[in-house]
N, C-alpha and C positions, 0 to 999 in steps of 0.2 A: 913414501909409498907403503911401507908396513903399516903406519897409522891409518891410512885410508882402508887397506884391507881389514885391519881389526875393527874399524868403525862399521864396514859393511857386515862383517861377521856377526858382530853384536846386533846390528839392526835384524838381520835375517833370523837370528836366535830368538829375539824378543818377539818378532812377528810369529814364529812358529810357537813360542810359549803360549802367546795370547790365544792363538787359534786352537791349541789344544785345550787351553782352559775353558773357551767358550763352548767347544764339543763336549766338555765333561760336565756342562750346565743343563738343568731342566727346569723349565718354566711351569710353575703351579697352574694348573687350570681352574677355570670358574665351576664351582660345585654347587652354586645355588639352586635350591629346591631339589637337589638330589637325596635319595635315601641312602642307607648304608650299602645296600647291594649294588646301586647305581654307582656310588663313590668307589667301591671296590673294583668294579669294572672300568671304570675311567682311569684311576691309578695304576691298576696292573698294566693297562695297555701302554701307558707312559713309562713303565718300569720305575714306578716311584714307591719306595718302601714307606710304610704308615703304620700307625696304630691308632685306635679309636678311643676317644674319651667322651664322657657326656657333659654337655655344658650347663652351668648353673643358670637355667631359664625356666621361667614359669610357663607352662603350658595352658593356654586358654581354650584350645579345642583339639579334637582328634587330629584334624588337618596338620597341626603343628608337630606331630609325633614323627620321629625318625626323618629329621631333615638336618642338612648341613647348616652349621652356624659359623665357624671360622677355622682357619688353621692356627696352630699354636706357636709359641715362641715368637710372636711378632709377625709371623709370615702372613702375606696376603696374595690374594689372586694375582698372578703375573710376576710374583717373587722368583728369583733364580735361585736354585739349590744345586748343590753337587749330587751326583749320581748315587754316591754310597751314604747320603744323609737321610735319616728316617723322619718323617713329619708327623705331627700329631694333628689329628682331624677331630674336631669337636662337633658333636651332633647333639640334637634334642633326644630325649628318652624314647624308648620304643613302645610300640603298642603291645597289649597283654593279648596274646593270641592262643595260649595253650590252656586246655581245660582238662585236669585230671580228675575231676570228680566223676566223670563217666566211667572211670577205671574201677570204681569201688561201689558196692551196693550193700543194702541191709541183708546180711545172711544168717540172721539169728531170730529166734521167736522172742517177740516183745509184747504180744497181747495178753492182758491180765496178769501182768508182772510189774513189780515194784523196783524202781532203780536203787533205792536203798536196801531193800530185802534181797533182790535178785541180781542187782548189777545192770539191768536193763528195765526200760519201763518207758510208757508214755507220760509226758507231762504237759502242763500248760504254763505260760509265761507268767511270772509274777511281775518282774521289773529287770531291766538291764543296768548294768553297773558301768561297763566300758566295752572295749573291743574284744576281750577275752574272758568276761566274768558276767554271769546273769543269775537271777534268783528264778526258780521255777516251783511249781507245786505238783507234787506226785499224784496222778489222778487215782490210783488204786488207794493210797494211804491218806492222802490229804496233807502230807507233810511237806514243809518248805526244804527246798534243796538250794543251797548256794553253791554255784558250780563254776569252778575255774576250767576253761577249755583246755583240753588236753593237746599238747604238741605245738602249741603257738604262744606267742608273746607279743601282742600288738604294743604300740606306744602308749604312754600313759595319757589320761584325760581327766582324772579326778583330782588327786592330791597334787600331783605334778602334771604339768601340760607340756606335752611334747609334739613335735611336727608329726601330723598324720594320725595323732591320737584321738582328735575328736571325728575325723573323717572315718576312721576304723570304727569308732563307737556308734556313729550315726548308720554306717552301713549294716552293722549287725542288729542294731534295734529295728531297723526297717525289715530286714529278713525275718526276725523272730515275730514281730507284730503282725506280719501278714502271712505267717505260717498257718496251715490248716492242721498239720501233724508235727508234733515234735516228740522225737524219741532221745532218750539219753543212754548211752553205752558207756559203762565204766572201763571197759576194755582191760580189766585186770588192775587198773589203778585204785587208789582209795582216797587219801586226803593229802593236801599239801600242808606245808608248816604252818599256815594260818587257819587250818581247821576247815578249809573249804573242800568239798567233793571235788575230784577230777573226773573228767570224761569227755566222750565225744558227743557231739550234738548234730542229730540228723533231722534236716528241716525238709519235710515233704520228700523224703527219700534222698535228699542231697546231704553229703556230709559237709557241714558248714566249716568246721575246723579247716578242712582242706580247701574249701572254696576261698576262705580268707587269705590262705597262702597264694593261691591262683590270682587273686586280686590284688597280690603285693602289699597287703596290710600288715603282714608278718613273715617272718622266716620260719622254718621247721625246727622244732625243739626236740624232736623224737631222733632217736639214733634207730638204725635199721634192726637192731637186735632188741629195741624196747617194745616193739609193737608190730603186729601183723601189717600195720598201715606204714610203718617206718620208711619203707623204700619208696613208696608213692609220694609221701609227705617230702622226701628229701628231694625227689625228682622234680617236684612242683617247685620246691624252694629255689633249686639251681636255675630253672627256667625263669622264674620271675626275677631273680637277681640280675640275669643277663640284660633284662629290659631298663634297669635303672629306675623303676618306677617306685613311687610312695616310700615305703619302708626301706627301700634300698637306694636312697638318696636323691630322689626327686625333690624339688622346692615345694613346700606345701604354700599354696597362695593364701591359706586362711589362717597363717601363723605368724606372728610378730616375733621374728628371730632376735632382734635387739633387746626386747623386754621379756623374751621367753614365755609368752602367753598367746593364747588363742585371740584372733582379732574380733 
């Protein structure tokens, strides 16, 4: 008799245990096609804890930005997890939506001045070197100015070849070649260790150095105390980094990672 009672007790206990275990499980929903905002809404409704990461995926069009790719740690749609488990959600990188160049403007006199003599002045493009270096001709003096763009550091594209280096260089070349007016501003800087002048480059009233950060081709190398533009440079850099784009980790489709060279 005692044996039967014990058997029934164990059976009931097992059923209760299984029932509790099932109640503590959550099924992962299908997030296909969803953006991070939509994923957040879906997972929070299901009380699922999560963290976002960027998938290593080549982006071929803007339509592929900010889209669900997979769950992490081998989990799939329909997998069961415990209520206290945090899942990793991989998405593609995000669109670049912030424009900080509208926050700054030319607030100094530059006409009839020389960059070398006065620290500001109009120039014409001589040639581009890479994404953060170019050669200009001073309109007033005719002198050649090899300028390292202040506050940024794009990937290499000349002696070394790094991901997004050529893309940054091509972007800057196009902006400078199509510019109607180019103004250089030393902003208190002089020369770097290689003897190149340092400065800000204004292209048709737009601060190109800052635009390069907005486009995620570089981070900011200015500290807030270094320049009157330090704060906005840092703000742009933080915003660009959040997208995971280009300089900040995106796969460069035009780079051969195995041989470390451009395709």
